[in-house]
C-alpha positions in Angstrom: 0.0 0.0 0.0 2.7 2.4 -0.8 2.0 5.9 -2.0 2.1 6.8 -5.7 5.3 8.4 -6.9 4.9 12.0 -8.2 5.9 15.6 -7.6 8.1 16.1 -4.6 6.5 16.5 -1.1 8.4 16.5 2.2 9.3 12.9 3.2 7.3 11.3 5.9 8.0 8.2 8.0 6.3 5.0 6.8 3.1 4.3 8.7 2.8 1.5 11.2 1.1 -1.6 9.9 -2.6 -1.1 9.5 -2.5 2.6 10.5 -1.7 5.8 8.6 -0.1 8.2 11.1 1.8 10.2 8.5 -0.7 12.9 7.7 0.9 16.2 6.8 1.0 18.7 9.7 -1.7 21.3 9.7 -1.0 24.8 8.3 0.1 27.0 11.2 -0.6 30.8 11.4 2.4 33.1 11.5 0.4 35.6 13.6 1.1 35.8 17.4 -1.1 33.5 19.4 -4.1 35.3 21.0 -5.1 32.4 23.2 -5.3 28.6 23.2 -5.3 27.3 19.6 -7.8 24.6 18.6 -6.4 21.7 16.7 -7.1 22.6 13.0 -9.0 25.7 14.0 -9.9 28.9 12.3 -8.3 29.9 9.0 -8.5 33.6 8.2 -7.7 35.2 4.8 -8.1 38.7 3.4 -8.7 39.9 -0.1 -8.6 43.4 -1.4 -11.2 44.9 -3.6 -8.6 45.9 -6.1 -5.1 44.5 -6.5 -3.4 47.9 -7.0 -3.9 51.6 -6.2 -1.8 54.5 -7.5 0.5 55.9 -4.9 -0.9 59.4 -5.4 -4.5 58.2 -5.2 -6.7 57.9 -2.1 -9.9 56.0 -2.0 -12.9 56.1 0.3 -14.5 52.9 1.5 -11.9 50.6 -0.1 -13.2 47.1 0.7 -11.1 44.3 2.2 -12.9 41.0 2.5 -12.0 39.0 5.7 -13.0 35.4 5.3 -13.1 32.8 8.1 -13.2 29.1 7.2 -13.1 25.8 9.0 -10.6 23.7 7.1 -11.4 20.2 5.8 -9.9 16.7 6.0 -11.3 14.8 3.0 -10.8 11.1 2.1 -12.0 10.0 -1.3 -12.5 6.2 -1.7 -12.8 5.4 -5.4 -13.9 2.3 -7.3 -11.3 1.3 -10.0 -12.7 -2.1 -10.8 -12.8 -3.4 -14.3 -16.2 -1.9 -15.1 -14.8 1.6 -14.6 -12.7 1.3 -17.7 -13.0 3.9 -20.5 -15.3 6.9 -20.3 -16.3 6.3 -16.7 -12.7 6.5 -15.5 -12.0 9.5 -17.6 -15.0 11.4 -16.2 -14.0 10.4 -12.6 -10.5 11.8 -13.2 -11.9 15.1 -14.4 -14.2 15.3 -11.4 -11.5 14.5 -9.0 -9.1 17.1 -10.5 -12.0 19.7 -10.2 -12.4 18.8 -6.5 -8.6 19.2 -5.9 -8.7 22.6 -7.5 -11.5 23.8 -5.2 -9.6 22.9 -2.0 -7.6 25.5 -0.2 -4.1 25.3 1.2 -5.4 24.5 4.7 -7.6 21.6 3.5 -6.1 18.2 3.3 -6.9 15.3 0.9 -6.1 11.6 0.7 -7.0 9.4 -2.3 -7.8 5.8 -1.7 -8.8 3.3 -4.5 -10.2 -0.2 -4.4 -10.8 -3.1 -6.8 -10.0 -6.6 -5.5 -8.0 -5.0 -2.7 -7.5 -1.3 -1.7 -4.6 1.1 -1.7 -3.9 4.5 -0.3 -2.5 6.5 -3.3 -1.7 9.7 -1.3 -1.3 10.4 2.3 -3.5 13.0 3.9 -1.7 16.1 2.6 -2.4 19.8 2.5 -3.6 21.2 -0.8 -0.7 23.6 -1.3 0.5 23.9 -4.9 2.8 20.9 -4.3 0.0 18.9 -2.6 -2.4 19.6 -5.5 0.2 18.5 -8.0 0.8 15.3 -6.1 -2.9 14.5 -5.8 -3.6 15.2 -9.5 -0.6 13.0 -10.5 -2.1 10.2 -8.4 -5.6 10.6 -9.9 -4.3 10.8 -13.5 -2.4 7.5 -12.9 -5.6 5.6 -12.1 -6.2 2.4 -14.1 -9.3 0.1 -13.9 -9.1 -3.7 -13.4 -10.3 -6.4 -11.1 -13.4 -6.8 -8.8 -15.2 -4.7 -6.3 -14.1 -4.8 -2.7 -16.1 -1.9 -1.1 -15.3 -3.1 2.5 -11.6 -3.0 1.9 -11.7 0.5 0.4 -13.7 1.8 3.3 -11.4 0.1 5.8 -8.3 1.8 4.3 -10.2 5.1 4.2 -11.2 4.7 7.8 -7.6 4.0 8.8 -6.5 7.3 7.2 -9.0 9.2 9.2 -8.6 7.4 12.5 -4.8 7.4 12.3 -4.5 11.2 12.0 -2.0 12.7 14.3 -3.6 16.1 13.8 -7.2 16.9 12.8 -8.8 19.6 10.9 -12.1 20.9 12.2 -14.3 19.3 9.5 -13.8 15.8 8.1 -15.6 13.9 5.4 -15.4 10.8 3.2 -16.6 10.3 -0.3 -17.3 6.8 -1.6 -17.9 6.2 -5.3 -18.8 2.8 -6.8 -20.3 1.7 -10.1 -20.8 -2.0 -9.1 -21.8 -4.6 -6.6 -19.6 -6.2 -3.9 -17.8 -9.2 -5.5 -15.8 -10.2 -2.5 -18.4 -11.9 -0.3 -19.1 -9.1 2.2 -22.8 -8.8 1.4 -24.9 -11.1 3.5 -28.0 -12.7 2.0 -30.6 -13.4 4.7 -33.0 -16.4 4.7 -35.8 -14.2 3.4 -33.7 -13.1 0.4 -33.0 -9.6 1.6 -29.4 -8.4 1.9 -27.4 -7.0 4.8 -24.5 -4.6 4.2 -23.3 -4.2 7.8 -20.0 -5.9 7.1 -19.2 -3.2 4.5 -19.1 -0.4 7.1 -16.0 0.0 9.3 -16.9 -0.4 13.0 -15.5 3.0 13.9 -18.1 4.6 11.6 -21.1 2.9 13.3 -20.6 4.2 16.8 -23.7 5.8 18.3 -23.7 9.6 18.3 -22.3 12.2 15.8 -19.3 13.2 17.9 -17.8 9.7 18.1 -17.8 9.0 14.3 -14.7 10.0 12.4 -16.8 11.5 9.6 -19.9 10.9 7.6 -19.5 8.8 4.4 -21.2 10.4 1.4 -21.8 7.7 -1.2 -22.2 8.0 -4.9 -23.8 5.3 -7.0 -22.2 5.8 -10.5 -24.1 4.6 -13.5 -27.1 2.3 -13.6 -25.5 -1.0 -12.5 -24.3 -0.1 -9.0 -25.7 -1.5 -5.8 -28.0 1.4 -4.7 -29.2 -0.4 -1.5 -25.5 -0.8 -0.4 -24.7 2.8 -1.1 -27.8 4.0 0.7 -27.2 1.8 3.8 -23.6 2.9 4.1 -24.6 6.5 4.0 -27.4 6.0 6.4 -25.3 4.1 8.9 -22.7 6.9 9.0 -24.7 10.1 8.8 -23.9 10.8 5.2 -26.0 11.2 2.0 -26.5 8.9 -0.9 -26.5 10.4 -4.5 -27.4 8.5 -7.7 -25.4 9.6 -10.7 -27.3 7.9 -13.5 -26.1 10.5 -16.0 -22.4 9.7 -15.9 -21.4 13.1 -17.3 -22.8 14.7 -14.1 -20.3 13.1 -11.7 -18.4 16.4 -11.5 -21.5 18.3 -10.6 -22.4 15.7 -8.0 -19.0 15.9 -6.3 -19.2 19.7 -6.5 -22.5 19.7 -4.6 -21.1 17.5 -1.9 -17.8 19.3 -1.5 -19.5 22.7 -1.6 -21.4 21.6 1.5 -18.3 20.1 3.3 -16.4 23.3 2.7 -19.1 25.4 4.3 -19.7 23.6 7.6 -20.7 26.4 10.0 -22.1 24.6 13.0 -21.0 21.3 14.7 -22.3 19.2 17.6 -25.7 20.9 17.5 -28.2 19.5 20.0 -31.7 20.8 20.3 -33.5 20.5 23.7 -37.3 20.9 24.1 -38.8 21.3 27.5 -42.5 21.4 28.4 -43.7 24.5 30.3 -47.3 23.8 31.3 -47.6 21.0 33.8 -50.3 19.2 31.8 -48.3 19.3 28.5 -46.2 16.4 27.5 -44.3 15.4 24.4 -45.8 12.4 22.5 -43.4 12.1 19.6 -40.5 13.8 17.8 -40.3 13.4 14.0 -36.6 13.9 13.4 -35.9 11.7 10.4 -32.3 10.4 10.5 -31.4 12.5 13.6 -31.4 10.6 16.9 -34.1 12.0 19.2 -34.9 11.0 22.8 -38.1 11.7 24.7 -38.0 11.5 28.5 -39.6 8.1 29.3 -40.9 9.0 32.7 -43.3 11.8 32.0 -42.5 13.0 28.5 -41.6 16.5 29.8 -38.5 16.9 27.7 -36.8 15.8 24.5 -33.5 16.1 22.7 -32.5 15.9 19.1 -28.8 15.3 18.0 -28.5 17.5 14.9 -24.7 17.4 14.4 -23.4 19.5 11.6 -25.1 22.3 9.7 -23.8 23.8 6.4 -23.9 27.5 5.9 -27.4 28.2 4.6 -28.9 25.0 5.9 -31.9 24.7 8.2 -33.5 21.8 9.9 -37.2 21.4 10.7 -38.5 18.9 13.3 -42.1 18.3 14.3 -42.6 18.0 18.0 -46.1 16.4 18.7 -47.4 17.4 22.2 -50.5 16.7 24.2 -52.3 19.9 25.2 -54.7 19.6 28.2 -57.9 21.3 28.8 -57.4 24.8 30.1 -58.6 26.3 33.4 -61.6 28.7 33.2 -59.3 31.7 33.7 -56.4 30.5 31.5 -56.2 32.7 28.4 -52.8 31.3 27.1 -51.2 27.9 27.5 -47.4 28.0 27.4 -46.5 24.7 25.6 -42.7 24.2 25.2 -39.4 26.1 25.1 -36.6 25.1 22.7 -32.9 25.8 22.8 -29.9 24.7 20.9 -26.3 24.2 22.0 -23.6 24.0 19.3 -20.0 24.7 18.5 -19.0 27.2 15.8 -16.9 25.4 13.3 -14.7 28.3 12.4 -13.8 29.3 16.0 -14.5 26.3 18.1 -16.5 28.4 20.5 -19.5 26.9 22.3 -22.7 28.7 21.8 -26.4 28.5 22.8 -29.5 30.0 21.2 -33.1 29.9 22.5 -36.4 30.3 20.8 -39.4 32.2 22.3 -41.8 29.9 24.1 -44.4 28.2 21.9 -47.8 29.3 23.2 -51.4 28.7 22.1 -54.3 31.1 22.8 -57.3 29.7 24.8 -60.4 31.7 24.0 -63.5 31.0 26.0 -65.5 30.0 22.9 -64.1 28.8 19.5 -66.7 27.6 17.0 -64.2 26.4 14.4 -60.4 26.0 14.4 -58.5 28.8 12.7 -56.4 28.0 9.6 -53.3 26.0 10.5 -49.8 27.4 10.2 -48.5 27.0 6.7 -45.1 26.2 8.0 -46.4 23.3 10.1 -48.6 22.1 7.2 -45.6 22.2 4.8 -43.6 20.0 7.2 -46.5 17.6 7.5 -46.7 17.4 3.7 -42.9 16.7 3.4 -43.0 14.0 6.1 -46.0 12.2 4.6 -44.3 12.3 1.1 -41.1 10.9 2.6 -43.0 8.1 4.3 -44.8 7.2 1.1 -41.6 7.1 -0.9 -40.3 4.5 1.6 -43.6 2.6 1.3 -43.4 2.6 -2.5 -39.8 1.2 -2.3 -41.0 -1.8 -0.3 -43.9 -2.4 -2.7 -41.7 -2.1 -5.8 -39.0 -4.3 -4.3 -41.7 -6.9 -3.7 -42.7 -6.8 -7.4 -45.7 -4.6 -6.9 -44.6 -1.9 -9.4 -48.1 -0.7 -10.4 -49.0 -0.5 -6.7 -45.9 1.5 -5.9 -46.8 3.9 -8.7 -50.3 4.3 -7.2 -48.9 5.1 -3.8 -46.9 7.9 -5.2 -49.7 9.2 -7.4 -52.1 9.2 -4.5 -49.5 11.2 -2.4 -49.1 13.6 -5.3 -52.8 14.4 -5.3 -52.7 14.8 -1.5 -49.9 17.3 -1.8 -51.8 19.2 -4.5 -54.9 19.4 -2.2 -52.9 20.6 0.8 -53.0 24.2 1.9 -49.4 25.1 0.9 -49.5 22.8 -2.2 -52.7 24.3 -3.6 -51.2 27.8 -3.9 -49.0 26.5 -6.8 -46.1 28.7 -5.8 -44.7 27.1 -2.6 -41.1 26.1 -3.4 -41.1 23.1 -1.0 -44.4 21.7 -2.3 -43.5 22.3 -5.9 -40.2 20.4 -5.5 -42.1 17.5 -3.8 -44.7 17.4 -6.6 -41.9 17.2 -9.2 -40.2 14.5 -7.2 -43.4 12.4 -6.8 -44.1 12.7 -10.6 -40.6 11.6 -11.5 -40.6 8.7 -9.1 -44.0 7.5 -10.1 -42.9 7.3 -13.7 -39.8 5.4 -12.8 -41.4 2.7 -10.5 -44.3 1.7 -12.7 -42.2 -0.1 -15.3 -40.2 -3.0 -13.9 -37.2 -2.5 -16.2 -37.0 1.2 -15.6 -37.4 0.6 -11.8 -34.4 -1.7 -11.8 -32.3 0.6 -13.9 -33.0 4.0 -12.2 -36.2 3.9 -10.1 -34.8 2.1 -7.0 -31.7 4.3 -6.9 -33.9 7.5 -7.2 -36.2 6.3 -4.4 -33.3 5.6 -2.1 -31.6 9.0 -2.9 -34.9 10.7 -2.2 -35.2 8.9 1.1 -31.7 9.8 2.1 -32.2 13.5 1.2 -35.5 13.8 3.2 -34.1 11.9 6.2 -31.1 14.2 6.4 -32.9 17.3 5.1 -29.7 17.7 3.0 -29.1 17.9 -0.7 -27.9 14.6 -2.1 -28.5 14.1 -5.8 -30.4 12.2 -8.5 -28.4 13.2 -11.5 -30.3 11.4 -14.3 -30.8 13.0 -17.7 -34.6 13.5 -17.3 -34.6 14.7 -13.7 -36.2 18.1 -13.2 -34.3 21.1 -12.0 -36.9 21.8 -9.3 -36.3 18.4 -7.8 -32.5 18.6 -7.9 -32.7 22.0 -6.1 -34.3 20.6 -2.9 -32.1 21.5 0.1 -29.4 23.1 -1.9 -27.4 25.7 0.0 -25.9 28.8 -1.7 -22.4 27.3 -1.4 -23.5 24.1 -3.0 -25.1 26.1 -5.8 -22.0 28.2 -6.2 -19.8 25.1 -6.4 -22.1 23.4 -9.0 -22.1 26.6 -11.1 -18.2 26.7 -11.0 -18.3 23.0 -12.0 -20.5 23.7 -15.0 -18.5 26.7 -16.1 -15.4 24.5 -16.1 -17.3 21.9 -18.1 -18.3 24.5 -20.6 -14.8 25.6 -21.0 -13.7 22.0 -21.7 -16.6 21.8 -24.2 -18.7 19.2 -22.5 -20.2 18.2 -19.2 -23.6 18.7 -17.6 -25.6 21.8 -18.6 -28.5 21.4 -16.3 -29.8 24.6 -14.6 -29.0 25.2 -11.0 -31.9 25.2 -8.5 -33.0 28.2 -6.5 -31.6 27.0 -3.1 -32.1 28.8 0.2 -30.9 32.1 1.7 -27.2 32.6 2.3 -27.5 33.2 6.1 -26.6 30.4 8.5 -29.8 29.0 9.9 -29.9 27.1 13.1 -32.2 24.0 13.7 -35.8 25.1 13.5 -38.5 23.6 15.7 -42.1 23.4 14.6 -44.6 22.7 17.4 -48.0 21.1 17.0 
């Protein structure tokens, strides 16, 4: 497992057997220390509005941009089995070179490949000019042959992350595969279903966000990959699964993912919800893929482990509570209060934010209920759609393709009848409608389901569970659907990717979605 030879980088001691403890030291600031430095902490840079100004000139309000960023440790685990030969490998090389170009000098990258076995091609090295040259040389040297040993690739990638002597603030892993495990690590159960637990390194399945080395963001490349395996690996590690059916869109898909990783703003976010009225108790928390806990004794409190938030992301969680009858003199019932503790990624500082108490008015007489909150209804619509996507997957996997299509079509009609969906201009509901139409068309036909439908359903489930943009880059997918959960940094990175493709004379030309606002948004609670 020796590193690929290439442009010169400072020599490092060989790693101990089974561990990679030769990561390049983090970039150190030359400024005097102002206090205790976090390992891999804040990176500051400045950029002047203009590069030059005449000596005899003065200028009012000359702008200097000060940028703070949390640097990234990224490990890419790439399938180079025989089925990747030809155009697939060429597109992967282009996409990887694009990713390398987008990383800054404080970011570090390691390239791991797998076929029958796995190799680390480059140590975790800073993306200085020399580091980028080294990484590109390794990528350009890739050759495809052999089988598909996903477990071995992830094991080597895990050792790179867990063996680090120093750690940047943010870490992530990208897994790309175009095939199925051919090395016997997939377990077939007596009922015919498959288990992929042996594919995931044990260090990535620890409970809790803080104990995992990093999320694994998986990419199913082409129409012959094992979508269920890619989805399960991402789900087990807190990552997202993206389906790249349109092979030419692999660079855009990587750009979307890396754009998010490069813009992590909040880490270790945990939401706490506490009941205020003595008769109110929490019945359920709908938190998707995020671990939640409701106090088992009296249901008076709940927590949600949110983990990381990208710049521009938001999270919405429905907290279902029991509201008791009010006393004759009670005009307002205070239901719950919500707060969130988190750590700023760029500074490492612990923070806490609290929301105003959720209250409900208690008039003496109320003939009819007033119109419900559109925000709450919108979240109910989204959750119901996500549940029916999962139900349709089970039906289609059981051979009931027509039934799966009916499930999705029925949900589409329900979305259209809902209060936010009926307006015709609600971005969330319009994206859900497009998604349900697209999925319905893909599941009804058995051949189309096996080629693209299953992967699209799994990618949609991953995206809704995480409330994070993954991807379904297939040639007929709608732009509205692909824009769901996109953040401004993701959009920006995808636009950069498409511009570079246009300059090369090829690549994806699909429009970028509308995305969300550019301001960091903390986890948002919706109470019912």
